[in-house]
N, C-alpha and C positions, 0 to 999 in steps of 0.2 A: 595186301595192296592189290587193287583191281587194275588189270591191264586192259586198256581200251585200244582197239585197232581202228584207226581212222583212215578211210580211203575214199576214192572218188576219181572219176575220169577227168581228163584235161578240161579245164574251163568250168568245172562244176562248183568251184568255191571251196575246195578242200583246205587250201592254205589259210584262207580267211577264217574258216571254221576252226582250224587248229589254233589260230591266234585268239579266238574267243575262249577256248578252253584254257589257254594260258592266262588270259585276263581274269578268269575265275579262280586262278590259283592252282590249276592242275599242271604239273610238269609235262612238257611236250618234247618228245624225241622226233626230230625231223630226219628221216632216213636219207632223203635226197641231199639235204644240206650236209650230212655226214659224208656222203660220197664226194661232194664238192670239196670238203675239207681235206680228205685224204688224197684227192687228186691234185690239189693245189700245190704251188711251189713249197717245198719243204714237207709235204704230206707223206704219210707212211707208205702210200701205194706207189709213189712216183718211181722209186728205184726198182722195186721188183717188177712193175709193169714195163718199165723201160727195158729191162733185161729179157722179159718174156716176149715182148712185142716191140722189137727195134723200130724206131721211127715215130712212136706214139707220144713221146715226150718232146714238148716244144717250150723253149724259154723256161725250163725248169719245172713245168707242170704237165700233167697228162692232158693231151688234146682229145676231148671226148668224141668228137665226130670221127677222127682218124681211128681211134680205138674201136668205135662202134662198127666202122667199115671193115675192120680186121676180123671181127668175131661173128658178124651177122651171117647166118647160113653155114657156119663152120662149128659143128658140135664140139669138136676137140678143142678148138680155140676158146669157145665159150666156157667149157669145163675148166680150162687152164686159168681163164680170167676169174671164174668163181672161186677156185681154190686159193687164189691170191687175195681176193677182195673180201670174201665172206668172213674169214677170221679177223681181219682188221675191223670190219663193221661190228662183229661180235664183241670185240674189246670195247668199242665205243658205247655199245648198248649196255654192257656190264657196268661201265663207269657211270652211265646215266642212271641206271637202277640203284646203284650204290648211293649216289647223291640224293636221289628221291627218297630212299629209305632213311637216310640220315636226317633229311629235312622233316620226316614224319608224314609224308604224303600218303593219303589213303587211296589214291588212284593216280595213274599216269596214262598219257596218250602216246601211242606210237603212230606217227604220221607216215604211212607207207603207201606210195602210189600204186604198187602192184601187189597189194596184200592178198587178194584172192588168186591172182595169177600164179603166185609162188606158194600157195597153200598156207600162208602165214596166219590165216584166220583161225586155224586149229590151235594156235598158241595164245589166243585172246580170250578174256573173260566176257567181252562184249565187242561188237563190231558196229561202227558208225559209218554210214555212207553219206557224203555230201552230194547233192543231186539238184538238177534243174532240167527243165524241158530241153529237148534237143536244139530247138531254134535259139534258145537263150545261150546254150553252150556254144553253138557255132558263132553267134554274133560276138561273144566274149573273146573267143580264141582268134577269130579272123581280124579282130581289132589290134592284135599284137603285131609288133614290127617284124617284118620278114616272114609272116605266116601266110600260107596260101591254102586254097581248098585241097590241093593235092597233098600237101604236107599234113594237113589235119586228118584227111582220110587215111593216110598211112599210119598215123599215130593211133587213131581209133581202131584200126584193124589189128593192132597189137594188144589192145585192151579189152577186157571183158565188157560186154554190153551193159549199159547202165541199168536196164530193166532187170538183168540177172543179179547185179550187185544189190539193187534195192530188195529183191526177193530174198537174198541170203543174209541181209543185215539184221541186226537186232534193233537198230535205230536208223532213221533217215532224217537228215537235216535238209529241208527244202530251202535252197538259197535264192530263189527267184524273187522273193518278196521284200528284199532289203535287209539291212544289217540288224535292225531291231527284232524283226521276226525270226531271223536265224539265231540271234543271241538268246531269245526266249526258249527256243528249242534246245540249245546247248545247256542252258540252266535246268531245263526239265529232265534232260538225260542224266545230268550229274545228280540231281535230287532223287531220281528214280533208282539209280545205282546205289546211292547211299542208303536209301530206304529199304531196298530189296536185295542188295548184294549182287554178285556176279551171276551171269547166265551160265548154265552148264556148258562146258566146252564140248564142241562137236555138234551142238544144236544149231541148225542153220538159221531158223527164223524165230522171232519173238515179237510180241506186240510193242508198238511205240508207246511212250508215256501217254496216259489218258485213254488208251484203247482197251 
C-alpha cells in the first residue's frame, strides 16, 4: 500500500485537495481532525492534558488557544504535551491503516499540515504539496472570519516556506486555477503512482506527472 503525505501552507487548498483524493476512492487520514477529535468532550486526550496542564480543559474539552499559550516557548511543556498526544494519535493512525488494508486500498493519503516541519516526509512513499501564489493565499486566508494580517504573518512564520515545500515534493497540485484543474492533477498523481509505484523514501524531489 502506497503512503502519500499531503501537505501545504495555510490557504493553499490542502483540505480541498484531500477531499479530491477521497472522491477518487483513496482513504484520507486527516491529522488535524484527529487532534480535534481527541481534544473534544469525551476525547482520549482531555483527561491526561487536564492533569498535565491544569486550566486547559473548559466545558469538558481541551481549549486549544489556552493549551497553546501554555506550551509556546517552553520546551519542557511542549515535550510533555507531545508525550501525551503522540501515542494517542499513533493509535488513531494504526486504526486508519487497518481499515484501509481491510478495504483493499492500494494507497492512502495522510493529510498532515506540518509534514516537513516534523520530518514526517521520511515515512512517506510520495509527498504531495498543495500550492498557490502568495497573493492568492493571502486573499483566501484574510477572507476568513477573525483573521488579520498580523495573525496570518505569525502563522506563516511557523511554517516552512511554500517555495521550499514545492522543491521537496514529489508532486505539486496548483490550486489557483479552479477545482477542475486541481482535480485533473490529483487524478494524474494517482495514475502515476499506480503505474510506476512509490518513490524511494529519502529522495526529496521527483518529476511531476508528464514531466
